[in-house]
C-alpha positions as CSV (number, residue, x, y, z in Angstrom):
1,X,-3.9,41.1,-19.8
2,X,-7.3,39.5,-20.1
3,X,-7.8,36.7,-17.6
4,X,-8.4,34.3,-20.7
5,X,-6.0,35.7,-23.1
6,X,-3.7,32.9,-22.6
7,X,-6.7,30.7,-23.8
8,X,-6.2,32.4,-27.5
9,X,-2.7,31.1,-28.1
10,X,-2.2,28.5,-30.6
11,X,-3.0,25.0,-29.3
12,X,0.8,23.9,-29.6
13,X,1.8,27.0,-27.3
14,X,-0.6,26.3,-24.7
15,X,-0.5,24.3,-21.6
16,X,-3.2,21.6,-21.2
17,X,-5.5,21.9,-18.2
18,X,-3.9,18.7,-16.6
19,X,-0.5,19.8,-17.2
20,X,-1.1,23.1,-15.1
21,X,-3.0,21.3,-12.2
22,X,0.2,19.1,-12.1
23,X,2.6,22.3,-12.2
24,X,0.8,23.6,-9.5
25,X,1.0,20.6,-7.4
26,X,4.6,20.1,-8.0
27,X,5.4,24.0,-6.9
28,X,3.4,23.6,-3.8
29,X,4.8,20.0,-2.9
30,X,8.4,21.9,-3.1
31,X,7.1,24.4,-0.3
32,X,5.9,22.9,2.9
33,X,4.9,26.4,4.4
34,X,2.8,26.9,1.3
35,X,2.9,29.4,-1.4
36,X,0.7,32.6,-1.9
37,X,-1.3,33.4,-4.9
38,X,0.9,36.1,-6.2
39,X,3.9,33.5,-5.8
40,X,2.4,31.1,-7.9
41,X,1.3,33.5,-10.7
42,X,4.7,34.2,-10.8
43,X,6.0,30.9,-10.9
44,X,3.5,29.7,-13.5
45,X,3.8,32.7,-15.9
46,X,-0.3,32.6,-15.8
47,X,-2.5,35.2,-15.4
48,X,-3.6,35.7,-12.0
49,X,-7.3,35.0,-12.8
50,X,-6.2,31.8,-14.6
51,X,-4.2,30.6,-11.6
52,X,-7.0,31.6,-9.1
53,X,-9.7,29.5,-11.1
54,X,-7.1,26.6,-11.0
55,X,-6.6,26.6,-7.4
56,X,-10.5,27.1,-6.8
57,X,-10.7,23.7,-8.8
58,X,-8.3,21.9,-6.8
59,X,-9.5,22.9,-3.5
60,X,-13.1,21.7,-5.0
61,X,-11.6,18.4,-5.6
62,X,-9.6,18.4,-2.1
63,X,-6.0,18.7,-3.9
64,X,-5.0,21.9,-2.0
65,X,-6.1,23.6,0.8
66,X,-5.5,27.3,2.2
67,X,-3.6,27.8,5.3
68,X,-4.5,29.9,8.2
69,X,-2.8,33.2,8.8
70,X,-3.1,37.0,7.5
71,X,-1.6,36.1,4.1
72,X,-3.4,32.8,2.5
73,X,-0.9,30.4,1.4
74,X,-1.9,27.4,-0.7
75,X,-0.7,24.1,0.8
76,X,-1.1,20.2,-0.2
77,X,-4.4,18.8,1.1
78,X,-3.9,15.9,3.6
79,X,-5.7,13.6,0.4
80,X,-2.5,14.4,-1.8
81,X,-0.2,14.0,1.2
82,X,-1.6,10.7,2.1
83,X,-1.2,9.9,-1.8
84,X,2.3,10.6,-1.7
85,X,2.9,8.5,1.4
86,X,1.7,5.6,-0.2
87,X,3.9,6.1,-3.4
88,X,6.6,3.6,-1.9
89,X,8.8,1.7,-4.5
90,X,8.0,-1.8,-3.7
91,X,11.0,-3.0,-5.8
92,X,13.2,-1.2,-3.3
93,X,11.4,-2.7,-0.5
94,X,11.5,-6.2,-1.7
95,X,15.3,-5.7,-2.6
96,X,16.1,-4.4,1.1
97,X,14.0,-7.0,2.5
98,X,15.3,-10.0,0.7
99,X,18.0,-10.6,2.9
100,X,16.1,-10.6,6.0
101,X,13.6,-13.0,4.5
102,X,16.7,-15.3,3.6
103,X,18.1,-15.1,7.4
104,X,14.6,-16.0,8.8
105,X,13.9,-18.7,5.9
106,X,17.4,-20.4,6.8
107,X,16.6,-20.3,10.6
108,X,13.2,-21.9,10.3
109,X,13.8,-23.9,7.5
110,X,10.7,-22.7,5.5
111,X,10.0,-20.4,2.8
112,X,9.7,-16.7,3.7
113,X,7.6,-14.2,1.9
114,X,6.6,-10.3,1.6
115,X,3.6,-9.3,0.0
116,X,2.0,-6.0,-0.9
117,X,-1.6,-4.7,-1.7
118,X,-2.1,-2.7,-4.8
119,X,-5.6,-1.5,-4.9
120,X,-7.7,-4.4,-4.2
121,X,-5.0,-7.2,-5.3
122,X,-2.4,-8.8,-3.0
123,X,1.0,-10.1,-4.6
124,X,4.1,-11.7,-3.4
125,X,6.9,-9.4,-4.1
126,X,9.9,-11.2,-2.5
127,X,10.5,-14.9,-1.2
128,X,13.5,-16.8,0.1
129,X,13.3,-20.7,0.6
130,X,15.7,-23.3,1.8
131,X,13.6,-25.7,-0.6
132,X,12.7,-24.9,-4.0
133,X,9.8,-27.4,-3.8
134,X,7.6,-24.4,-2.0
135,X,8.6,-21.5,-3.9
136,X,6.4,-21.8,-6.8
137,X,3.3,-21.0,-4.3
138,X,4.5,-17.7,-3.4
139,X,6.8,-16.4,-6.6
140,X,7.2,-12.9,-6.9
141,X,4.3,-11.4,-8.8
142,X,2.1,-14.2,-7.7
143,X,-1.3,-12.7,-6.9
144,X,-2.7,-14.2,-3.3
145,X,-6.3,-14.8,-2.7
146,X,-7.6,-12.5,0.3
147,X,-9.9,-15.1,1.3
148,X,-7.7,-18.0,1.5
149,X,-4.1,-17.1,2.1
150,X,-2.2,-16.1,5.6
151,X,-0.8,-12.9,3.7
152,X,-4.0,-12.0,2.0
153,X,-5.8,-12.1,5.2
154,X,-3.2,-10.4,7.1
155,X,-3.3,-7.5,4.9
156,X,-7.1,-7.7,3.8
157,X,-8.3,-7.7,7.7
158,X,-7.1,-4.2,8.4
159,X,-8.6,-2.4,4.9
160,X,-11.7,0.0,5.1
161,X,-14.9,-2.0,4.5
162,X,-15.2,-0.7,0.9
163,X,-11.7,-2.2,0.1
164,X,-12.7,-5.5,1.4
165,X,-16.2,-5.4,-0.6
166,X,-14.2,-4.6,-3.8
167,X,-11.7,-7.4,-3.2
168,X,-14.5,-10.3,-2.6
169,X,-17.0,-8.9,-4.8
170,X,-16.0,-11.3,-7.5
171,X,-16.8,-14.1,-5.0
172,X,-15.1,-16.3,-3.0
173,X,-14.0,-19.6,-5.0
174,X,-13.5,-22.9,-3.1
175,X,-9.5,-23.6,-3.9
176,X,-9.7,-26.4,-1.4
177,X,-12.3,-28.0,0.7
178,X,-10.9,-25.8,3.7
179,X,-11.5,-22.8,1.7
180,X,-13.8,-20.1,3.2
181,X,-16.4,-19.1,0.7
182,X,-19.1,-17.4,2.8
183,X,-18.6,-13.8,3.2
184,X,-19.8,-13.5,7.0
185,X,-17.4,-16.2,7.7
186,X,-14.5,-14.3,6.1
187,X,-15.3,-11.0,7.8
188,X,-15.1,-13.2,11.0
189,X,-11.8,-14.5,10.1
190,X,-10.7,-11.1,9.4
191,X,-11.7,-10.0,13.1
192,X,-10.1,-13.0,14.5
193,X,-6.7,-11.8,12.6
194,X,-7.2,-8.3,14.2
195,X,-7.6,-9.7,17.4
196,X,-4.5,-12.3,17.5
197,X,-2.6,-10.0,15.4
198,X,-1.8,-13.0,12.9
199,X,-3.3,-14.9,10.0
200,X,-3.2,-18.3,9.0
201,X,-3.7,-20.6,6.3
202,X,-4.6,-24.1,7.1
203,X,-4.5,-26.0,3.9
204,X,-7.1,-23.4,2.4
205,X,-4.7,-23.5,-0.9
206,X,-3.1,-26.7,-0.8
207,X,-3.8,-29.6,1.1
208,X,-0.3,-30.4,2.0
209,X,0.8,-26.8,2.8
210,X,-0.1,-24.3,5.5
211,X,1.0,-20.8,6.4
212,X,0.9,-17.9,8.5
213,X,1.5,-14.2,8.3
214,X,1.6,-10.9,10.2
215,X,0.7,-7.6,9.1
216,X,3.1,-4.8,8.9
217,X,1.6,-1.3,10.0
218,X,3.3,1.4,8.8
219,X,2.3,5.0,10.0
220,X,0.3,7.2,7.6
221,X,-0.4,4.2,5.1
222,X,-1.9,1.7,7.4
223,X,-1.2,-2.3,6.1
224,X,-0.2,-2.6,2.8
225,X,2.2,-5.2,3.6
226,X,2.6,-8.5,5.4
227,X,5.4,-11.3,6.0
228,X,4.6,-14.8,6.0
229,X,5.9,-18.5,6.4
230,X,4.8,-21.1,4.3
231,X,5.6,-25.0,4.7
232,X,4.3,-28.7,5.2
233,X,1.1,-28.4,7.2
234,X,2.7,-30.8,9.8
235,X,5.6,-28.6,10.6
236,X,3.9,-25.4,10.2
237,X,0.8,-26.3,12.2
238,X,3.2,-27.4,14.9
239,X,4.6,-23.8,14.9
240,X,1.4,-22.3,15.2
241,X,0.3,-24.5,17.9
242,X,3.4,-23.3,20.1
243,X,2.4,-19.8,19.3
244,X,5.3,-18.7,17.5
245,X,3.8,-16.6,14.7
246,X,4.8,-13.5,16.8
247,X,8.5,-14.8,15.8
248,X,7.8,-12.7,12.8
249,X,7.4,-9.6,15.0
250,X,11.3,-8.5,14.4
251,X,11.1,-9.0,10.5
252,X,7.9,-6.7,10.3
253,X,9.6,-4.3,12.5
254,X,12.5,-4.4,10.1
255,X,10.5,-4.0,7.0
256,X,8.4,-1.1,8.4
257,X,11.3,0.8,9.2
258,X,12.6,0.3,5.6
259,X,9.4,1.5,4.1
260,X,9.3,4.4,6.5
261,X,12.8,5.4,5.7
262,X,12.2,5.3,1.9
263,X,9.1,7.3,2.4
264,X,10.8,10.0,4.5
265,X,13.3,10.1,1.8
266,X,10.9,10.8,-0.9
267,X,8.9,13.4,0.9
């Protein structure tokens, strides 16, 4: 059969190119040890030349790689594997973490919340509070500023510089008279977060409120989540002065395990 013979089929009988690429990825993803060209030709039911051309294009785009060995086998690239590790269902994470947030909230008497990074936007995905007065500031789905909120800083401080630049590229609006509005000052704040292991929001959004948050480090995906405590400034500042933000470490470890376990199930 001619290499391009399948291209002469009616449009309704052809696979569009993107569909072919995706099917190749699906087949290769199912075989961690990789698949040989002839195996993929049989699975795809396409001419050998067509499959080879598709794979070559995928190699150029860093979607697949060829493993070492006497018989070359196509494998998912590190880039695609990393993408798969990022595909963690935030709804599942929020559901499983909610009881843990509730326990800590009741223990501390303050609002406890979990946030997640999506692209360059940071949003709350779960919140528990013994006092509904404060929950409105971190309702699930609420976007948290990367330059003013504790949860936003705790995540953004560990992102690559290009992500930070994109996140703050629209400017650093002054939400209160305590908000950081200078890029260099914010970068210094992020450095402090990395050094201390937690971030704070001292009246930077609402004068009556303060907060602190810790980053959640997950192998393979880095810091995409954070957990925080929010409450009246007078109470939260006392907790911070007593160096108690580290008390969130237990919750952070629990959420880390929740995310890691879900990732392993998806792989």
